C-alpha positions in Angstrom: 0.0 0.0 0.0 2.8 2.4 0.8 4.6 1.5 -2.4 1.8 2.4 -4.8 2.0 6.3 -4.4 5.7 6.2 -4.9 5.2 4.2 -8.1 2.5 6.6 -9.3 4.8 9.6 -8.8 7.9 8.0 -10.4 7.3 9.6 -13.9 7.3 13.1 -12.4 10.5 12.3 -10.5 12.1 11.0 -13.6 11.2 14.2 -15.5 12.6 16.3 -12.6 15.8 14.2 -12.5 16.2 14.6 -16.3 15.7 18.3 -16.1 18.3 18.7 -13.3 20.8 16.6 -15.3 20.1 18.5 -18.5 20.6 21.8 -16.6 24.0 20.9 -15.3 25.1 19.3 -18.6 24.1 22.4 -20.6 26.1 24.8 -18.4 29.1 22.4 -18.2 29.2 22.3 -22.1 29.0 26.1 -22.2 31.9 26.4 -19.6 34.0 24.0 -21.7 33.6 25.7 -25.0 36.9 27.3 -26.3 37.1 31.1 -26.4 39.6 33.6 -27.8 41.5 33.8 -24.6 41.7 36.4 -21.9 42.1 39.8 -23.7 45.0 41.8 -22.4 47.3 44.3 -24.0 50.1 43.4 -21.5 49.7 39.7 -22.4 50.2 40.4 -26.1 53.5 42.1 -25.2 55.1 38.9 -23.9 57.6 37.3 -26.4 55.6 34.2 -27.1 52.3 36.1 -27.7 54.1 38.5 -30.0 55.5 35.6 -32.0 52.1 34.0 -32.1 50.5 37.3 -33.3 53.1 37.5 -36.1 52.5 33.9 -37.1 48.8 34.6 -37.5 49.6 37.7 -39.6 51.6 35.5 -41.9 48.8 33.0 -42.2 46.3 35.8 -43.0 48.6 37.4 -45.5 48.9 33.9 -47.1 45.2 34.1 -47.8 45.6 37.3 -49.7 44.4 39.6 -46.9 46.4 42.7 -46.0 47.3 42.5 -42.3 49.9 43.7 -39.8 50.4 42.9 -36.1 48.9 46.2 -34.9 45.8 45.9 -37.0 45.3 42.3 -35.9 45.8 43.3 -32.3 43.1 46.0 -32.7 40.7 43.4 -34.1 41.5 40.7 -31.5 41.2 42.6 -28.3 37.6 43.9 -28.6 36.4 40.6 -30.2 38.0 38.5 -27.4 36.6 40.9 -24.8 33.1 40.5 -26.2 33.3 36.7 -26.3 34.4 36.7 -22.6 31.6 39.0 -21.6 29.1 36.8 -23.5 30.4 33.7 -21.8 30.1 35.3 -18.4 26.5 36.3 -19.0 25.7 32.8 -20.3 27.2 31.1 -17.2 25.6 33.5 -14.7 22.7 31.2 -13.8 25.2 28.5 -12.7 27.8 30.6 -11.0 26.3 29.9 -7.6 27.0 26.2 -8.1 30.6 26.8 -9.2 31.2 28.9 -6.2 29.5 26.4 -3.8 31.4 23.4 -5.1 34.7 25.2 -6.1 34.4 23.7 -9.6 34.8 26.8 -11.6 37.8 25.5 -13.5 37.0 25.2 -17.2 38.3 22.7 -19.7 38.7 25.2 -22.5 41.5 24.8 -25.0 44.7 26.8 -24.6 44.6 29.9 -26.8 48.4 30.3 -27.1 50.2 27.1 -26.4 53.8 27.4 -25.3 56.2 26.2 -28.0 58.8 25.5 -25.3 58.4 21.9 -23.9 60.1 20.2 -21.0 61.3 16.6 -20.8 61.9 14.9 -17.5 65.5 13.5 -17.2 66.8 11.2 -14.5 70.6 10.6 -14.5 72.7 8.4 -12.2 76.4 8.7 -11.2 78.7 5.9 -9.9 82.5 5.7 -9.7 83.7 5.8 -13.3 80.2 5.6 -14.6 77.2 7.8 -15.5 74.0 7.2 -17.4 70.7 8.7 -18.2 68.0 6.3 -17.0 65.0 8.1 -18.1 64.1 10.9 -20.5 60.6 11.8 -21.6 60.0 10.8 -25.2 63.2 8.7 -25.5 62.3 5.0 -25.9 65.9 3.9 -25.2 65.8 5.7 -21.8 62.7 4.3 -20.3 63.5 3.4 -16.7 60.2 3.3 -14.7 58.4 4.8 -17.7 55.2 3.1 -16.6 55.2 5.2 -13.4 56.7 8.5 -14.7 54.5 8.7 -17.7 51.3 8.0 -15.8 49.1 11.1 -16.1 48.9 11.9 -12.4 52.6 11.6 -12.0 53.3 13.8 -15.0 51.1 16.4 -13.3 53.6 16.4 -10.4 56.5 17.6 -12.6 55.1 19.2 -15.8 56.0 22.9 -15.5 53.9 25.9 -16.5 55.3 29.2 -17.6 56.0 30.0 -14.0 58.0 26.8 -13.3 57.3 23.3 -11.9 54.5 22.6 -9.5 55.1 22.5 -5.7 55.1 18.7 -5.9 58.2 18.7 -8.1 60.9 18.6 -5.4 59.1 15.8 -3.4 58.7 13.7 -6.6 62.4 14.1 -7.4 63.4 12.9 -4.0 61.1 9.9 -4.3 62.7 9.1 -7.7 66.1 9.2 -6.1 65.0 6.9 -3.3 63.7 4.3 -5.9 67.0 4.5 -7.8 69.2 4.1 -4.6 67.0 1.1 -3.6 67.3 -0.7 -6.9 70.9 0.3 -7.8 73.4 -0.2 -4.9 76.3 1.1 -7.0 74.8 4.5 -7.7 76.1 7.4 -5.5 74.3 10.4 -6.9 71.0 11.0 -8.8 70.2 14.1 -10.8 66.7 15.0 -11.9 66.1 17.9 -14.3 63.7 19.3 -16.8 65.2 19.6 -20.3 63.6 22.6 -22.0 63.6 23.0 -25.8 61.6 24.6 -28.6 58.9 22.6 -30.5 59.3 23.5 -34.1 56.3 24.5 -36.3 55.9 22.8 -39.7 58.9 23.7 -41.9 61.3 24.4 -39.1 64.1 22.1 -37.9 64.5 21.0 -34.2 66.9 23.3 -32.4 70.1 21.5 -31.3 70.5 21.0 -27.6 68.1 21.5 -24.7 68.8 23.5 -21.5 68.6 21.7 -18.2 66.4 23.6 -15.7 65.3 23.0 -12.2 68.1 20.6 -11.6 68.0 18.7 -8.3 70.8 16.3 -7.1 70.6 13.7 -4.4 73.4 11.8 -2.7 73.0 8.3 -1.4 72.2 8.5 2.3 74.9 7.4 4.7 74.3 4.0 6.3 
């Protein structure tokens, strides 16, 4: 007897549940849509953004349209600002949820990806011997690749334009501990990020990469 009313109301609950799901799906899709980036005159003055602006000028000129960096800057800034304002208005009904759950991070594409990429490098040193155990993207140097290339581990060392994340030093120390435990002859471990430029089509790879954020660890005394 108690079950009958619940069964009778189930279609209404199903419609309500579908409406709530559709509500959140709609606004999550809106939040994830790529935009033209955050408009800023100061941002366009940074070396990489200036290079990106000039690259777009070359592409547009290749289509037969007369363009220069200043003119393209004048078109981009108000257009990007209008898109950002429209996005903010569209997401206004869901802002309360983003604030409550702290889930405001969007999954939009990067507007200006950095052409400089960093590879993790793990080197070992023993008396009369040194070797590179691991280097990102180098199949011949694949020590613990299954661990170091796992997406959550990569997030612990992948740098941004401001440097590696706070977890970098702790991860490097843990790597050295794994090396010392598995290789008794090793006396020192060096972990670094090798930074180099990714070429665009038609360019050759630049020779050599610069080692940054180098950390060295010595085997603990017994």
